[in-house]
N, C-alpha and C positions, 0 to 999 in steps of 0.2 A: 504309267504316265502320272506325273505329279499333279496335285490339285493346287499347288502354289501358282498364283497368277502374276503376270508382269505388273499389273496395277497394285496388287497387295504388296509386293516386294519393293516396288519403287516408292510407295508411300512410306514404308519402313526406312528406306534410305534417306528420304527427305526428313523424316523425324530424327534420324541420327545426325544428319548435317545440322538441323536446327538445334540439336542439343550441343553440338560442337560450337555453334555460334553463341549460345547462351551460357556456356561454361558448365553444363550439366552432362557432358559426354560420358564421364566415368560411371555415373549412376545409370544412364540409359543403356550403355553397352554392357555393363555388369549384369543387367537384367536380361538383355536381348541375347547375349551369347550363350552357347551351350557350355556345359561344365568343362569340356575339353577343347573349346574353341580357341582359335589363335588368329592374330592379325600379323600379316607379313608386310612390313613397311618398306618404302623406297630406300631408306638408309641401311637396309640389311638386317634390321631388328625383327625378331619374331617374339611377339608378346602374347602371353596367355591371358585368360579372362581376369584373373585376379590382379595382374599387373595393369591391365587396361583400366579396370574399375578403380584402382588406387591412384592412377596417374592422370587420366584425362581431365578431371575437374580442375587440375592445376595448370593445364596447358593454356597458352594464350588463345583466346577465342578467335574464330574466323568472323570476319565482318560480313562476308557475302559468299555465296556459292552458286554455281549453275551446273545442272546435270543435263546431259544430252545423249542421244544415240543409244538409249537403253534397249537391251534385248534380253530375253529369257532363254536359258539353256536348260532343257528338261533333263534331270538326272535320275529319273525313275520315280517310284512311289515315294511320296512325301519328301522329295528333295528337288531343288532347282538352284541354278546359279543366275545371278543378275550381273550383267556386264554393262558398263556405261563409261562415258567420258565425263570428267569433272574438272572444273576450274574454280578455284577459291582464292580469296585474298584476305589479308588483314589490313587494319587501318594504320599500320606502322610504316607504310610507304615501301615495303619490300616487294619483291617480284611475286606475281601470282603463282600459285601452285597448280600445275596442270598434270593430270594423270589419267590412265585407264584404271578402272576399279573392277574387281571381281568379288562378289559376295555370294557365298554358298550358304543356302538356308536349308534346314530340315524342319519338318513339322514335328514338334515334340509336345505331347500332352495337349494336342489340339491347336497349338499356335506356332507360327514360324519362329525359329531360333537361328541365330547366326553361328555357323560352325567354322567358317574360314573366310577371311577377308584379305585381299592382296591388292597392293598399289603397284602400278608400273608407270614410271615417269615418262612423259612424252618429251622428246627432244626435237627441236626444229632445226 
């Protein structure tokens, strides 16, 4: 059973979203992700840690976000997945982004590290 808790991982997700709002996502995720970690985005791209760290700081910042329906999936010793619903928007007047998110964490050297992140767009 994992020692990673829902509260601990949800706090990390909020910290990550806050970094995406402040334009510091590259530095945040470059530090948080495992060396072999990847992000699978809704547009079909699979980005490794180096690409994420080098690109997110230049991405347009989110103005606001909301996370809901978070739940923890135990993946065994020192690993867990956080699954949640997210809605975010920018101040450019575009449509809000709504998706289900899955973040898989492993405890490495005593701290949670993001190994896999995936977005699944919600269509209405």
